[in-house]
N, C-alpha and C positions, 0 to 999 in steps of 0.2 A: 369898468372894473378897476379897482384900486390895486396898486402894486402890493404883492404879498410875498413873504419868504417863509420857508418851512424846511424841516429836516425829517427824514424817515428814521433817523437814529434815536430821536427823543421828541416828546411833545413840548410845545411852547410852555415855558415855565417849569418844566420837569428837570430831573437830574440828567446830566450829560453822562453817557456810559464811560466807564473806566478806560476802555480802549482808546478814547479820544483825549485822554489826559496824560500828564507826566507819570502817573502811576501805571499806565498801560503802555500801548504801542505809540502813543502821542501822534496819532494819525488824524487828519482832518475829517470831520463828519460830512456826510453827503448833504448838500443844500440844493433846494430848487426854488425858483421864483417865477412869478407870472403877473400879468396885468400891467405891464409897463405902459406909460402914456405914449401917444404918438410923438414922433420926433426924437425918440430915444436912439442915441448913437452908440452908447457904451454904458457899462455898469461898473460900479466900484463897490467893494465890500470891505468892511472892517469888523473885527471881533475884538471886543474890549471887556476888561474886568473893572467895573467902576468901584469895586470894594477893595481893591489892592491897598496895602498899607501905605504906599508912597503916593497914592493918587491913581487915577485911571491908567490902566496898563494895557497896551495894545498887544494882542496875541497873534493877529493875522491881518495883513493888508493885501488886497488884490484889486487891481484897477485895469482899465482898458479892456475889460471883458466885452467882446462884440455883442451887438444888440440881438443877434440870433442865439446867443448863449443864454440858457434859462436854468443853469445849474452847474454845480461842481460835484463831481463824483467823490466818493469816499477815497481818502488817501491821495490827495494831490501831491505830486512830486515836489521835493524841496529844491526848487530851481527858480531862478529869477524870471525867465521867459517861458510861459506856458505854450503848449502846442496850439491852443485856440486863440493866441494873440494877447492874452492877459499877461500882466506883469505883477509879480509878487514883490512887495516891499519888505523892509526889515521890521521885525517885531521888536518889542521892548526887551526881549532876551538878547537882542543884537544879532539875530540870525534871520536869513531870508526864509519866507514861507510861514507855515503854521507852527505855533507853539501852543500846546494844549493847556487846559486849566491845571494850575499847580499852586493852589493857595496854601497858606500856612496850615499845618495839621490841626484838625479840629474845627477850622473855620469854614463856613459855607459861603461861597462867593457867587455872584450872578455874572453871567457872561452874555453880552449882547452881540448878536450878529446883525449888522445893519447893511442893507443893500441900497444903493443909490442909482436911480436912472438919470443919466447925464445927457445933455444935448450936444456934447462934443468930447473927443478923446483928450486925455491929459498928456502933456508932454512927458516923455520918458524922464524918470528920476524926479518928477515934480511931486509925487505923493509917496516917495520911497520910505518915509518915516511918519510916525503918528502925528508929530507936530506939524508937518507940512501937508498931510492928507486932507484935513478939513480946509486949509487955506487953498489948496488946489481945486477943491470942489466949489469954492465961492462963486456964485453967479451961474453955475452950470447945472444945478439940481432941478430936475423936472418933478421927481417924486422919490420918496424914500419909504422903506418898510423895515421892521425890526422883529427879531425872533430871539427869545431869551432862554437860556438854560442855567442850571445851578450845578455846583460841584463842591463836594466836601471830601477832603482827604481823611482817611482813618488814622 
């Protein structure tokens, strides 16, 4: 079975509910994943907007999620260290944790949630920002999966 990721808040390719955006409560959506390959030690997750005016914009980074963790509940606290051992990095808003979709009014943007199964934990602070996230994953990825949503501000 291949690694897959999904959300109960919206279908793959469909609109992300307002509550998970800057127009609503700006809370993270629930996510679940399964089918990780043998040898998985940890998971890393990034949510990005590839349609942002200034280039790809990171909305959420979480890494060092333990291998027994197969999801994140709705509304993950805005704190660096999670109870399950995961670490939240800084998004491109300059804040720790989740920052929901907030495209310019009238534009529909895509938002990619990517989960990575890794063969070892990342050193703390190694994936704290988007530019270092992918560098930290180099050579550690066993498998990856993606789930996409869309959002348009009125």
